[in-house]
Every structure is written in structure tokens, then in C-alpha cells.
KOLGU-4560 file (N, C-alpha, C; in nm, 3 decimals, padded with zeros to 5 digits):
<recs>
<n_xx: 00.082 n_yy: -00.119 n_zz: 00.000 ca_xx: 00.000 ca_yy: 00.000 ca_zz: 00.000 c_xx: 00.087 c_yy: 00.126 c_zz: 00.000 mol: A seq: 1 type: UNK>
<n_xx: 00.194 n_yy: 00.125 n_zz: 00.076 ca_xx: 00.286 ca_yy: 00.238 ca_zz: 00.084 c_xx: 00.350 c_yy: 00.265 c_zz: -00.052 mol: A seq: 2 type: UNK>
<n_xx: 00.383 n_yy: 00.157 n_zz: -00.125 ca_xx: 00.444 ca_yy: 00.173 ca_zz: -00.257 c_xx: 00.346 c_yy: 00.235 c_zz: -00.355 mol: A seq: 3 type: UNK>
<n_xx: 00.220 n_yy: 00.199 n_zz: -00.343 ca_xx: 00.118 ca_yy: 00.253 ca_zz: -00.432 c_xx: 00.102 c_yy: 00.403 c_zz: -00.408 mol: A seq: 4 type: UNK>
<n_xx: 00.100 n_yy: 00.444 n_zz: -00.282 ca_xx: 00.090 ca_yy: 00.586 ca_zz: -00.248 c_xx: 00.211 c_yy: 00.663 c_zz: -00.301 mol: A seq: 5 type: UNK>
<n_xx: 00.328 n_yy: 00.605 n_zz: -00.286 ca_xx: 00.450 ca_yy: 00.668 ca_zz: -00.335 c_xx: 00.447 c_yy: 00.682 c_zz: -00.487 mol: A seq: 6 type: UNK>
<n_xx: 00.406 n_yy: 00.575 n_zz: -00.554 ca_xx: 00.397 ca_yy: 00.578 ca_zz: -00.700 c_xx: 00.294 c_yy: 00.681 c_zz: -00.745 mol: A seq: 7 type: UNK>
<n_xx: 00.180 n_yy: 00.686 n_zz: -00.681 ca_xx: 00.075 ca_yy: 00.782 ca_zz: -00.714 c_xx: 00.126 c_yy: 00.925 c_zz: -00.694 mol: A seq: 8 type: UNK>
<n_xx: 00.195 n_yy: 00.949 n_zz: -00.584 ca_xx: 00.250 ca_yy: 01.081 ca_zz: -00.556 c_xx: 00.352 c_yy: 01.121 c_zz: -00.663 mol: A seq: 9 type: UNK>
<n_xx: 00.434 n_yy: 01.027 n_zz: -00.705 ca_xx: 00.534 ca_yy: 01.053 ca_zz: -00.808 c_xx: 00.467 c_yy: 01.088 c_zz: -00.941 mol: A seq: 10 type: UNK>
<n_xx: 00.363 n_yy: 01.015 n_zz: -00.977 ca_xx: 00.291 ca_yy: 01.041 ca_zz: -01.102 c_xx: 00.229 c_yy: 01.181 c_zz: -01.098 mol: A seq: 11 type: UNK>
<n_xx: 00.167 n_yy: 01.218 n_zz: -00.987 ca_xx: 00.106 ca_yy: 01.351 ca_zz: -00.973 c_xx: 00.214 c_yy: 01.459 c_zz: -00.985 mol: A seq: 12 type: UNK>
<n_xx: 00.328 n_yy: 01.438 n_zz: -00.923 ca_xx: 00.437 ca_yy: 01.534 ca_zz: -00.929 c_xx: 00.486 c_yy: 01.554 c_zz: -01.072 mol: A seq: 13 type: UNK>
<n_xx: 00.500 n_yy: 01.446 n_zz: -01.147 ca_xx: 00.544 ca_yy: 01.454 ca_zz: -01.287 c_xx: 00.442 c_yy: 01.530 c_zz: -01.370 mol: A seq: 14 type: UNK>
<n_xx: 00.314 n_yy: 01.502 n_zz: -01.350 ca_xx: 00.209 ca_yy: 01.569 ca_zz: -01.426 c_xx: 00.208 c_yy: 01.718 c_zz: -01.397 mol: A seq: 15 type: UNK>
<n_xx: 00.215 n_yy: 01.753 n_zz: -01.271 ca_xx: 00.212 ca_yy: 01.894 ca_zz: -01.232 c_xx: 00.335 c_yy: 01.968 c_zz: -01.282 mol: A seq: 16 type: UNK>
<n_xx: 00.451 n_yy: 01.907 n_zz: -01.273 ca_xx: 00.573 ca_yy: 01.976 ca_zz: -01.315 c_xx: 00.586 c_yy: 01.984 c_zz: -01.467 mol: A seq: 17 type: UNK>
<n_xx: 00.516 n_yy: 01.898 n_zz: -01.540 ca_xx: 00.526 ca_yy: 01.902 ca_zz: -01.686 c_xx: 00.435 c_yy: 02.009 c_zz: -01.746 mol: A seq: 18 type: UNK>
<n_xx: 00.343 n_yy: 02.060 n_zz: -01.669 ca_xx: 00.253 ca_yy: 02.166 ca_zz: -01.717 c_xx: 00.322 c_yy: 02.301 c_zz: -01.699 mol: A seq: 19 type: UNK>
<n_xx: 00.355 n_yy: 02.363 n_zz: -01.809 ca_xx: 00.425 ca_yy: 02.491 ca_zz: -01.803 c_xx: 00.325 c_yy: 02.605 c_zz: -01.803 mol: A seq: 20 type: UNK>
<n_xx: 00.356 n_yy: 02.705 n_zz: -01.726 ca_xx: 00.277 ca_yy: 02.827 ca_zz: -01.727 c_xx: 00.350 c_yy: 02.933 c_zz: -01.806 mol: A seq: 21 type: UNK>
<n_xx: 00.290 n_yy: 03.050 n_zz: -01.822 ca_xx: 00.357 ca_yy: 03.158 ca_zz: -01.892 c_xx: 00.482 c_yy: 03.204 c_zz: -01.816 mol: A seq: 22 type: UNK>
<n_xx: 00.576 n_yy: 03.257 n_zz: -01.891 ca_xx: 00.701 ca_yy: 03.307 ca_zz: -01.834 c_xx: 00.687 c_yy: 03.452 c_zz: -01.792 mol: A seq: 23 type: UNK>
<n_xx: 00.776 n_yy: 03.498 n_zz: -01.707 ca_xx: 00.778 ca_yy: 03.638 ca_zz: -01.667 c_xx: 00.842 c_yy: 03.718 c_zz: -01.780 mol: A seq: 24 type: UNK>
<n_xx: 00.765 n_yy: 03.802 n_zz: -01.845 ca_xx: 00.814 ca_yy: 03.880 ca_zz: -01.958 c_xx: 00.841 c_yy: 04.024 c_zz: -01.921 mol: A seq: 25 type: UNK>
<n_xx: 00.861 n_yy: 04.050 n_zz: -01.794 ca_xx: 00.893 ca_yy: 04.185 ca_zz: -01.750 c_xx: 00.785 c_yy: 04.284 c_zz: -01.787 mol: A seq: 26 type: UNK>
<n_xx: 00.825 n_yy: 04.396 n_zz: -01.848 ca_xx: 00.732 ca_yy: 04.503 ca_zz: -01.882 c_xx: 00.679 c_yy: 04.493 c_zz: -02.026 mol: A seq: 27 type: UNK>
<n_xx: 00.709 n_yy: 04.382 n_zz: -02.093 ca_xx: 00.662 ca_yy: 04.365 ca_zz: -02.230 c_xx: 00.510 c_yy: 04.354 c_zz: -02.231 mol: A seq: 28 type: UNK>
<n_xx: 00.447 n_yy: 04.430 n_zz: -02.318 ca_xx: 00.302 ca_yy: 04.425 ca_zz: -02.335 c_xx: 00.269 c_yy: 04.302 c_zz: -02.419 mol: A seq: 29 type: UNK>
<n_xx: 00.231 n_yy: 04.193 n_zz: -02.353 ca_xx: 00.210 ca_yy: 04.066 ca_zz: -02.423 c_xx: 00.084 c_yy: 04.066 c_zz: -02.509 mol: A seq: 30 type: UNK>
<n_xx: -00.014 n_yy: 04.146 n_zz: -02.474 ca_xx: -00.133 ca_yy: 04.156 ca_zz: -02.560 c_xx: -00.095 c_yy: 04.217 c_zz: -02.694 mol: A seq: 31 type: UNK>
<n_xx: -00.015 n_yy: 04.324 n_zz: -02.691 ca_xx: 00.033 ca_yy: 04.385 ca_zz: -02.816 c_xx: 00.120 c_yy: 04.287 c_zz: -02.893 mol: A seq: 32 type: UNK>
<n_xx: 00.209 n_yy: 04.218 n_zz: -02.820 ca_xx: 00.300 ca_yy: 04.123 ca_zz: -02.884 c_xx: 00.221 c_yy: 04.017 c_zz: -02.960 mol: A seq: 33 type: UNK>
<n_xx: 00.124 n_yy: 03.956 n_zz: -02.892 ca_xx: 00.046 ca_yy: 03.848 ca_zz: -02.953 c_xx: -00.040 c_yy: 03.897 c_zz: -03.069 mol: A seq: 34 type: UNK>
<n_xx: -00.085 n_yy: 04.021 n_zz: -03.064 ca_xx: -00.171 ca_yy: 04.072 ca_zz: -03.170 c_xx: -00.092 c_yy: 04.120 c_zz: -03.292 mol: A seq: 35 type: UNK>
<n_xx: 00.039 n_yy: 04.122 n_zz: -03.283 ca_xx: 00.124 ca_yy: 04.175 ca_zz: -03.391 c_xx: 00.190 c_yy: 04.061 c_zz: -03.470 mol: A seq: 36 type: UNK>
<n_xx: 00.107 n_yy: 03.973 n_zz: -03.526 ca_xx: 00.161 ca_yy: 03.860 ca_zz: -03.604 c_xx: 00.249 c_yy: 03.911 c_zz: -03.717 mol: A seq: 37 type: UNK>
<n_xx: 00.363 n_yy: 03.849 n_zz: -03.735 ca_xx: 00.460 ca_yy: 03.880 ca_zz: -03.840 c_xx: 00.516 c_yy: 04.022 c_zz: -03.830 mol: A seq: 38 type: UNK>
<n_xx: 00.493 n_yy: 04.091 n_zz: -03.717 ca_xx: 00.544 ca_yy: 04.226 ca_zz: -03.698 c_xx: 00.476 c_yy: 04.330 c_zz: -03.784 mol: A seq: 39 type: UNK>
<n_xx: 00.359 n_yy: 04.299 n_zz: -03.837 ca_xx: 00.291 ca_yy: 04.387 ca_zz: -03.933 c_xx: 00.253 c_yy: 04.523 c_zz: -03.875 mol: A seq: 40 type: UNK>
<n_xx: 00.216 n_yy: 04.529 n_zz: -03.748 ca_xx: 00.169 ca_yy: 04.654 ca_zz: -03.688 c_xx: 00.281 c_yy: 04.737 c_zz: -03.625 mol: A seq: 41 type: UNK>
<n_xx: 00.398 n_yy: 04.680 n_zz: -03.609 ca_xx: 00.510 ca_yy: 04.751 ca_zz: -03.548 c_xx: 00.503 c_yy: 04.757 c_zz: -03.396 mol: A seq: 42 type: UNK>
<n_xx: 00.411 n_yy: 04.683 n_zz: -03.335 ca_xx: 00.396 ca_yy: 04.686 ca_zz: -03.190 c_xx: 00.510 c_yy: 04.613 c_zz: -03.118 mol: A seq: 43 type: UNK>
<n_xx: 00.558 n_yy: 04.505 n_zz: -03.178 ca_xx: 00.668 ca_yy: 04.429 ca_zz: -03.115 c_xx: 00.797 c_yy: 04.511 c_zz: -03.113 mol: A seq: 44 type: UNK>
<n_xx: 00.817 n_yy: 04.592 n_zz: -03.214 ca_xx: 00.938 ca_yy: 04.673 ca_zz: -03.223 c_xx: 00.946 c_yy: 04.770 c_zz: -03.104 mol: A seq: 45 type: UNK>
<n_xx: 00.831 n_yy: 04.813 n_zz: -03.053 ca_xx: 00.827 ca_yy: 04.903 ca_zz: -02.938 c_xx: 00.880 c_yy: 04.836 c_zz: -02.812 mol: A seq: 46 type: UNK>
<n_xx: 00.882 n_yy: 04.703 n_zz: -02.810 ca_xx: 00.926 ca_yy: 04.626 ca_zz: -02.693 c_xx: 01.072 c_yy: 04.583 c_zz: -02.703 mol: A seq: 47 type: UNK>
<n_xx: 01.144 n_yy: 04.629 n_zz: -02.805 ca_xx: 01.279 ca_yy: 04.581 ca_zz: -02.832 c_xx: 01.375 c_yy: 04.602 c_zz: -02.715 mol: A seq: 48 type: UNK>
<n_xx: 01.381 n_yy: 04.720 n_zz: -02.658 ca_xx: 01.476 ca_yy: 04.747 ca_zz: -02.550 c_xx: 01.445 c_yy: 04.663 c_zz: -02.426 mol: A seq: 49 type: UNK>
<n_xx: 01.320 n_yy: 04.649 n_zz: -02.391 ca_xx: 01.282 ca_yy: 04.565 ca_zz: -02.277 c_xx: 01.317 c_yy: 04.419 c_zz: -02.305 mol: A seq: 50 type: UNK>
<n_xx: 01.292 n_yy: 04.374 n_zz: -02.428 ca_xx: 01.324 ca_yy: 04.235 ca_zz: -02.462 c_xx: 01.475 c_yy: 04.211 c_zz: -02.454 mol: A seq: 51 type: UNK>
<n_xx: 01.555 n_yy: 04.305 n_zz: -02.503 ca_xx: 01.701 ca_yy: 04.291 ca_zz: -02.495 c_xx: 01.746 c_yy: 04.277 c_zz: -02.350 mol: A seq: 52 type: UNK>
<n_xx: 01.682 n_yy: 04.351 n_zz: -02.261 ca_xx: 01.722 ca_yy: 04.350 ca_zz: -02.120 c_xx: 01.692 c_yy: 04.217 c_zz: -02.050 mol: A seq: 53 type: UNK>
<n_xx: 01.590 n_yy: 04.146 n_zz: -02.096 ca_xx: 01.549 ca_yy: 04.023 ca_zz: -02.024 c_xx: 01.561 c_yy: 03.896 c_zz: -02.107 mol: A seq: 54 type: UNK>
<n_xx: 01.614 n_yy: 03.904 n_zz: -02.228 ca_xx: 01.613 ca_yy: 03.789 ca_zz: -02.318 c_xx: 01.680 c_yy: 03.664 c_zz: -02.261 mol: A seq: 55 type: UNK>
<n_xx: 01.784 n_yy: 03.680 n_zz: -02.182 ca_xx: 01.852 ca_yy: 03.562 ca_zz: -02.128 c_xx: 01.772 c_yy: 03.495 c_zz: -02.016 mol: A seq: 56 type: UNK>
<n_xx: 01.668 n_yy: 03.560 n_zz: -01.967 ca_xx: 01.581 ca_yy: 03.499 ca_zz: -01.866 c_xx: 01.502 c_yy: 03.381 c_zz: -01.925 mol: A seq: 57 type: UNK>
<n_xx: 01.493 n_yy: 03.375 n_zz: -02.057 ca_xx: 01.414 ca_yy: 03.271 ca_zz: -02.121 c_xx: 01.495 c_yy: 03.143 c_zz: -02.148 mol: A seq: 58 type: UNK>
<n_xx: 01.625 n_yy: 03.147 n_zz: -02.123 ca_xx: 01.708 ca_yy: 03.028 ca_zz: -02.142 c_xx: 01.660 c_yy: 02.916 c_zz: -02.050 mol: A seq: 59 type: UNK>
<n_xx: 01.645 n_yy: 02.798 n_zz: -02.106 ca_xx: 01.600 ca_yy: 02.683 ca_zz: -02.028 c_xx: 01.449 c_yy: 02.665 c_zz: -02.026 mol: A seq: 60 type: UNK>
<n_xx: 01.375 n_yy: 02.764 n_zz: -02.074 ca_xx: 01.228 ca_yy: 02.752 ca_zz: -02.078 c_xx: 01.189 c_yy: 02.650 c_zz: -02.184 mol: A seq: 61 type: UNK>
<n_xx: 01.075 n_yy: 02.586 n_zz: -02.166 ca_xx: 01.032 ca_yy: 02.489 ca_zz: -02.267 c_xx: 00.944 c_yy: 02.557 c_zz: -02.372 mol: A seq: 62 type: UNK>
<n_xx: 00.924 n_yy: 02.488 n_zz: -02.483 ca_xx: 00.852 ca_yy: 02.547 ca_zz: -02.595 c_xx: 00.708 c_yy: 02.582 c_zz: -02.560 mol: A seq: 63 type: UNK>
<n_xx: 00.642 n_yy: 02.504 n_zz: -02.476 ca_xx: 00.505 ca_yy: 02.533 ca_zz: -02.439 c_xx: 00.495 c_yy: 02.662 c_zz: -02.357 mol: A seq: 64 type: UNK>
<n_xx: 00.593 n_yy: 02.686 n_zz: -02.270 ca_xx: 00.594 ca_yy: 02.809 ca_zz: -02.191 c_xx: 00.613 c_yy: 02.930 c_zz: -02.283 mol: A seq: 65 type: UNK>
<n_xx: 00.696 n_yy: 02.916 n_zz: -02.386 ca_xx: 00.713 ca_yy: 03.026 ca_zz: -02.482 c_xx: 00.583 c_yy: 03.057 c_zz: -02.554 mol: A seq: 66 type: UNK>
<n_xx: 00.513 n_yy: 02.953 n_zz: -02.597 ca_xx: 00.387 ca_yy: 02.972 ca_zz: -02.669 c_xx: 00.282 c_yy: 03.035 c_zz: -02.577 mol: A seq: 67 type: UNK>
<n_xx: 00.278 n_yy: 02.992 n_zz: -02.452 ca_xx: 00.182 ca_yy: 03.051 ca_zz: -02.358 c_xx: 00.215 c_yy: 03.197 c_zz: -02.329 mol: A seq: 68 type: UNK>
<n_xx: 00.341 n_yy: 03.232 n_zz: -02.335 ca_xx: 00.383 ca_yy: 03.369 ca_zz: -02.306 c_xx: 00.370 c_yy: 03.460 c_zz: -02.427 mol: A seq: 69 type: UNK>
<n_xx: 00.429 n_yy: 03.420 n_zz: -02.540 ca_xx: 00.438 ca_yy: 03.507 ca_zz: -02.658 c_xx: 00.338 c_yy: 03.473 c_zz: -02.768 mol: A seq: 70 type: UNK>
<n_xx: 00.262 n_yy: 03.368 n_zz: -02.751 ca_xx: 00.170 ca_yy: 03.325 ca_zz: -02.855 c_xx: 00.240 c_yy: 03.234 c_zz: -02.955 mol: A seq: 71 type: UNK>
<n_xx: 00.164 n_yy: 03.189 n_zz: -03.052 ca_xx: 00.218 ca_yy: 03.099 ca_zz: -03.154 c_xx: 00.329 c_yy: 03.170 c_zz: -03.232 mol: A seq: 72 type: UNK>
<n_xx: 00.442 n_yy: 03.104 n_zz: -03.255 ca_xx: 00.551 ca_yy: 03.169 ca_zz: -03.330 c_xx: 00.507 c_yy: 03.202 c_zz: -03.473 mol: A seq: 73 type: UNK>
<n_xx: 00.569 n_yy: 03.304 n_zz: -03.530 ca_xx: 00.540 ca_yy: 03.340 ca_zz: -03.668 c_xx: 00.594 c_yy: 03.235 c_zz: -03.765 mol: A seq: 74 type: UNK>
<n_xx: 00.703 n_yy: 03.173 n_zz: -03.727 ca_xx: 00.763 ca_yy: 03.068 ca_zz: -03.810 c_xx: 00.837 c_yy: 02.971 c_zz: -03.719 mol: A seq: 75 type: UNK>
<n_xx: 00.834 n_yy: 02.844 n_zz: -03.754 ca_xx: 00.910 ca_yy: 02.740 ca_zz: -03.684 c_xx: 00.992 c_yy: 02.667 c_zz: -03.789 mol: A seq: 76 type: UNK>
<n_xx: 01.122 n_yy: 02.657 n_zz: -03.765 ca_xx: 01.210 ca_yy: 02.582 ca_zz: -03.855 c_xx: 01.267 c_yy: 02.464 c_zz: -03.780 mol: A seq: 77 type: UNK>
<n_xx: 01.255 n_yy: 02.347 n_zz: -03.837 ca_xx: 01.316 ca_yy: 02.226 ca_zz: -03.783 c_xx: 01.445 c_yy: 02.204 c_zz: -03.860 mol: A seq: 78 type: UNK>
<n_xx: 01.558 n_yy: 02.219 n_zz: -03.792 ca_xx: 01.687 ca_yy: 02.211 ca_zz: -03.860 c_xx: 01.734 c_yy: 02.066 c_zz: -03.875 mol: A seq: 79 type: UNK>
<n_xx: 01.724 n_yy: 01.991 n_zz: -03.772 ca_xx: 01.754 ca_yy: 01.848 ca_zz: -03.776 c_xx: 01.679 c_yy: 01.787 c_zz: -03.659 mol: A seq: 80 type: UNK>
<n_xx: 01.707 n_yy: 01.664 n_zz: -03.628 ca_xx: 01.632 ca_yy: 01.596 ca_zz: -03.522 c_xx: 01.660 c_yy: 01.652 c_zz: -03.383 mol: A seq: 81 type: UNK>
<n_xx: 01.765 n_yy: 01.731 n_zz: -03.371 ca_xx: 01.802 ca_yy: 01.775 ca_zz: -03.236 c_xx: 01.773 c_yy: 01.922 c_zz: -03.206 mol: A seq: 82 type: UNK>
<n_xx: 01.732 n_yy: 02.002 n_zz: -03.305 ca_xx: 01.706 ca_yy: 02.142 ca_zz: -03.274 c_xx: 01.603 c_yy: 02.202 c_zz: -03.368 mol: A seq: 83 type: UNK>
<n_xx: 01.534 n_yy: 02.302 n_zz: -03.317 ca_xx: 01.439 ca_yy: 02.378 ca_zz: -03.396 c_xx: 01.448 c_yy: 02.524 c_zz: -03.355 mol: A seq: 84 type: UNK>
<n_xx: 01.385 n_yy: 02.611 n_zz: -03.434 ca_xx: 01.389 ca_yy: 02.754 ca_zz: -03.408 c_xx: 01.249 c_yy: 02.810 c_zz: -03.410 mol: A seq: 85 type: UNK>
<n_xx: 01.219 n_yy: 02.897 n_zz: -03.314 ca_xx: 01.094 ca_yy: 02.973 ca_zz: -03.311 c_xx: 01.130 c_yy: 03.116 c_zz: -03.352 mol: A seq: 86 type: UNK>
<n_xx: 01.056 n_yy: 03.171 n_zz: -03.448 ca_xx: 01.077 ca_yy: 03.307 ca_zz: -03.494 c_xx: 00.957 c_yy: 03.395 c_zz: -03.456 mol: A seq: 87 type: UNK>
<n_xx: 00.986 n_yy: 03.512 n_zz: -03.404 ca_xx: 00.886 ca_yy: 03.616 ca_zz: -03.381 c_xx: 00.940 c_yy: 03.742 c_zz: -03.448 mol: A seq: 88 type: UNK>
<n_xx: 00.874 n_yy: 03.788 n_zz: -03.555 ca_xx: 00.922 ca_yy: 03.903 ca_zz: -03.630 c_xx: 00.893 c_yy: 04.033 c_zz: -03.556 mol: A seq: 89 type: UNK>
<n_xx: 00.994 n_yy: 04.120 n_zz: -03.548 ca_xx: 00.979 ca_yy: 04.251 ca_zz: -03.486 c_xx: 00.943 c_yy: 04.356 c_zz: -03.590 mol: A seq: 90 type: UNK>
<n_xx: 00.998 n_yy: 04.342 n_zz: -03.709 ca_xx: 00.968 ca_yy: 04.432 ca_zz: -03.820 c_xx: 00.875 c_yy: 04.360 c_zz: -03.917 mol: A seq: 91 type: UNK>
<n_xx: 00.799 n_yy: 04.435 n_zz: -03.996 ca_xx: 00.708 ca_yy: 04.370 ca_zz: -04.091 c_xx: 00.782 c_yy: 04.273 c_zz: -04.183 mol: A seq: 92 type: UNK>
<n_xx: 00.725 n_yy: 04.155 n_zz: -04.198 ca_xx: 00.787 ca_yy: 04.050 ca_zz: -04.278 c_xx: 00.699 c_yy: 04.020 c_zz: -04.400 mol: A seq: 93 type: UNK>
<n_xx: 00.742 n_yy: 03.927 n_zz: -04.481 ca_xx: 00.666 ca_yy: 03.891 ca_zz: -04.600 c_xx: 00.531 c_yy: 03.828 c_zz: -04.566 mol: A seq: 94 type: UNK>
<n_xx: 00.509 n_yy: 03.792 n_zz: -04.439 ca_xx: 00.379 ca_yy: 03.741 ca_zz: -04.395 c_xx: 00.274 c_yy: 03.850 c_zz: -04.385 mol: A seq: 95 type: UNK>
<n_xx: 00.315 n_yy: 03.975 n_zz: -04.394 ca_xx: 00.223 ca_yy: 04.089 ca_zz: -04.386 c_xx: 00.166 c_yy: 04.118 c_zz: -04.525 mol: A seq: 96 type: UNK>
<n_xx: 00.040 n_yy: 04.153 n_zz: -04.528 ca_xx: -00.025 ca_yy: 04.185 ca_zz: -04.654 c_xx: 00.039 c_yy: 04.308 c_zz: -04.718 mol: A seq: 97 type: UNK>
<n_xx: 00.078 n_yy: 04.296 n_zz: -04.842 ca_xx: 00.135 ca_yy: 04.408 ca_zz: -04.916 c_xx: 00.281 c_yy: 04.436 c_zz: -04.888 mol: A seq: 98 type: UNK>
<n_xx: 00.348 n_yy: 04.354 n_zz: -04.807 ca_xx: 00.489 ca_yy: 04.378 ca_zz: -04.775 c_xx: 00.578 c_yy: 04.285 c_zz: -04.858 mol: A seq: 99 type: UNK>
<n_xx: 00.663 n_yy: 04.345 n_zz: -04.936 ca_xx: 00.765 ca_yy: 04.272 ca_zz: -05.011 c_xx: 00.898 c_yy: 04.335 c_zz: -04.972 mol: A seq: 100 type: UNK>
<n_xx: 00.958 n_yy: 04.285 n_zz: -04.867 ca_xx: 01.078 ca_yy: 04.345 ca_zz: -04.810 c_xx: 01.201 c_yy: 04.313 c_zz: -04.893 mol: A seq: 101 type: UNK>
<n_xx: 01.284 n_yy: 04.413 n_zz: -04.915 ca_xx: 01.411 ca_yy: 04.396 ca_zz: -04.986 c_xx: 01.515 c_yy: 04.331 c_zz: -04.894 mol: A seq: 102 type: UNK>
<n_xx: 01.501 n_yy: 04.356 n_zz: -04.764 ca_xx: 01.597 ca_yy: 04.302 ca_zz: -04.667 c_xx: 01.524 c_yy: 04.211 c_zz: -04.569 mol: A seq: 103 type: UNK>
<n_xx: 01.599 n_yy: 04.130 n_zz: -04.501 ca_xx: 01.541 ca_yy: 04.042 ca_zz: -04.400 c_xx: 01.497 c_yy: 04.125 c_zz: -04.280 mol: A seq: 104 type: UNK>
<n_xx: 01.377 n_yy: 04.101 n_zz: -04.229 ca_xx: 01.329 ca_yy: 04.179 ca_zz: -04.114 c_xx: 01.397 c_yy: 04.136 c_zz: -03.984 mol: A seq: 105 type: UNK>
<n_xx: 01.402 n_yy: 04.228 n_zz: -03.890 ca_xx: 01.455 ca_yy: 04.199 ca_zz: -03.757 c_xx: 01.358 c_yy: 04.103 c_zz: -03.688 mol: A seq: 106 type: UNK>
<n_xx: 01.413 n_yy: 04.004 n_zz: -03.618 ca_xx: 01.331 ca_yy: 03.901 ca_zz: -03.554 c_xx: 01.396 c_yy: 03.854 c_zz: -03.425 mol: A seq: 107 type: UNK>
<n_xx: 01.314 n_yy: 03.797 n_zz: -03.340 ca_xx: 01.363 ca_yy: 03.727 ca_zz: -03.221 c_xx: 01.366 c_yy: 03.580 c_zz: -03.258 mol: A seq: 108 type: UNK>
<n_xx: 01.479 n_yy: 03.518 n_zz: -03.233 ca_xx: 01.499 ca_yy: 03.378 ca_zz: -03.266 c_xx: 01.526 c_yy: 03.301 c_zz: -03.138 mol: A seq: 109 type: UNK>
<n_xx: 01.442 n_yy: 03.202 n_zz: -03.109 ca_xx: 01.464 ca_yy: 03.112 ca_zz: -02.996 c_xx: 01.514 c_yy: 02.978 c_zz: -03.052 mol: A seq: 110 type: UNK>
<n_xx: 01.634 n_yy: 02.938 n_zz: -03.014 ca_xx: 01.687 ca_yy: 02.808 ca_zz: -03.055 c_xx: 01.644 c_yy: 02.706 c_zz: -02.950 mol: A seq: 111 type: UNK>
<n_xx: 01.579 n_yy: 02.599 n_zz: -02.995 ca_xx: 01.531 ca_yy: 02.494 ca_zz: -02.905 c_xx: 01.620 c_yy: 02.370 c_zz: -02.922 mol: A seq: 112 type: UNK>
<n_xx: 01.659 n_yy: 02.310 n_zz: -02.811 ca_xx: 01.741 ca_yy: 02.189 ca_zz: -02.818 c_xx: 01.653 c_yy: 02.065 c_zz: -02.834 mol: A seq: 113 type: UNK>
<n_xx: 01.712 n_yy: 01.947 n_zz: -02.828 ca_xx: 01.639 ca_yy: 01.822 ca_zz: -02.848 c_xx: 01.532 c_yy: 01.799 c_zz: -02.742 mol: A seq: 114 type: UNK>
<n_xx: 01.545 n_yy: 01.862 n_zz: -02.625 ca_xx: 01.446 ca_yy: 01.847 ca_zz: -02.518 c_xx: 01.341 c_yy: 01.958 c_zz: -02.524 mol: A seq: 115 type: UNK>
<n_xx: 01.337 n_yy: 02.033 n_zz: -02.634 ca_xx: 01.244 ca_yy: 02.146 ca_zz: -02.653 c_xx: 01.263 c_yy: 02.255 c_zz: -02.548 mol: A seq: 116 type: UNK>
<n_xx: 01.386 n_yy: 02.275 n_zz: -02.507 ca_xx: 01.421 ca_yy: 02.381 ca_zz: -02.413 c_xx: 01.500 c_yy: 02.488 c_zz: -02.488 mol: A seq: 117 type: UNK>
<n_xx: 01.481 n_yy: 02.614 n_zz: -02.449 ca_xx: 01.551 ca_yy: 02.725 ca_zz: -02.513 c_xx: 01.700 c_yy: 02.718 c_zz: -02.478 mol: A seq: 118 type: UNK>
<n_xx: 01.784 n_yy: 02.712 n_zz: -02.580 ca_xx: 01.929 ca_yy: 02.709 ca_zz: -02.557 c_xx: 01.997 c_yy: 02.839 c_zz: -02.602 mol: A seq: 119 type: UNK>
<n_xx: 01.924 n_yy: 02.922 n_zz: -02.678 ca_xx: 01.981 ca_yy: 03.049 ca_zz: -02.724 c_xx: 01.866 c_yy: 03.144 c_zz: -02.760 mol: A seq: 120 type: UNK>
<n_xx: 01.883 n_yy: 03.271 n_zz: -02.729 ca_xx: 01.787 ca_yy: 03.375 ca_zz: -02.768 c_xx: 01.866 c_yy: 03.483 c_zz: -02.840 mol: A seq: 121 type: UNK>
<n_xx: 01.827 n_yy: 03.511 n_zz: -02.965 ca_xx: 01.901 ca_yy: 03.606 ca_zz: -03.048 c_xx: 01.804 c_yy: 03.704 c_zz: -03.112 mol: A seq: 122 type: UNK>
<n_xx: 01.845 n_yy: 03.829 n_zz: -03.124 ca_xx: 01.772 ca_yy: 03.929 ca_zz: -03.200 c_xx: 01.857 c_yy: 03.956 c_zz: -03.324 mol: A seq: 123 type: UNK>
<n_xx: 01.804 n_yy: 03.922 n_zz: -03.441 ca_xx: 01.887 ca_yy: 03.921 ca_zz: -03.561 c_xx: 01.805 c_yy: 03.942 c_zz: -03.686 mol: A seq: 124 type: UNK>
<n_xx: 01.874 n_yy: 03.969 n_zz: -03.797 ca_xx: 01.811 ca_yy: 03.970 ca_zz: -03.929 c_xx: 01.854 c_yy: 03.846 c_zz: -04.008 mol: A seq: 125 type: UNK>
<n_xx: 01.943 n_yy: 03.768 n_zz: -03.951 ca_xx: 01.997 ca_yy: 03.651 ca_zz: -04.019 c_xx: 01.912 c_yy: 03.528 c_zz: -03.996 mol: A seq: 126 type: UNK>
<n_xx: 01.908 n_yy: 03.439 n_zz: -04.093 ca_xx: 01.843 ca_yy: 03.309 ca_zz: -04.077 c_xx: 01.945 c_yy: 03.211 c_zz: -04.019 mol: A seq: 127 type: UNK>
<n_xx: 01.897 n_yy: 03.114 n_zz: -03.944 ca_xx: 01.993 ca_yy: 03.017 ca_zz: -03.885 c_xx: 02.057 c_yy: 02.929 c_zz: -03.991 mol: A seq: 128 type: UNK>
</recs>
């Protein structure tokens, strides 16, 4: 009976710890962030300095916590079996109606490792 209680407690602990909540995004206006898909409205660009100040706080976060915090990524690239990238555009991208950009737009890039944890956060115009 004691083993069953211990096993049950362990299962509950795993379930509770696997459920990620939103991350602390400091002073970033997350409603504006989520409503600015592909950076079309320019609202994410207003959060650039705050994001730069706290970007390393997101290291080690899992992909579900990122989605709960920042919304669905604008683009996801699977590079190989061990890593993927989440993109959130800060400047208007080709996903915006009527935008045909000559240059690559500024974006936030989250590199995810094989365990779907953030291993790098970069603000860049370059593709991985």
C-alpha cells in the first residue's frame, strides 16, 4: 500500500511539473506582442529594449511556456532531429499583406534543443 501511495505521488508530481505556465516577460506588453503577427503593426518593435534586457531569462524555458507567453511563433524551422527555431518578427515580414521586403526583417529567434528547451535567444536579421 505504501508503494502505491509513493507511486501515485510521483505520477502527480510529474504531471504537475510538466505543465508549463507563462514566463515572466517583464514590462513587455504581451497583448500587443500576440496581436502583432509577423510584426505587421510595429507593436513588437516598441518592446525591443525591454526584450534585450530580459532575453537571457528565457534560457531553459520549454517550448510550451514560450507559446503561452508570446503566442504561436510566426515561423518554426526544424533544422535536424536535435534542434528547432521559433521566430517572432519585430519588423514587418513577407507574412504581412502588401509587404515585399528587400531586406530580412529583424526578428527574435529562440533556438530549441532536443528536449524542446531554449538554448539560445538572439535578435537578428539573419536566418539560422
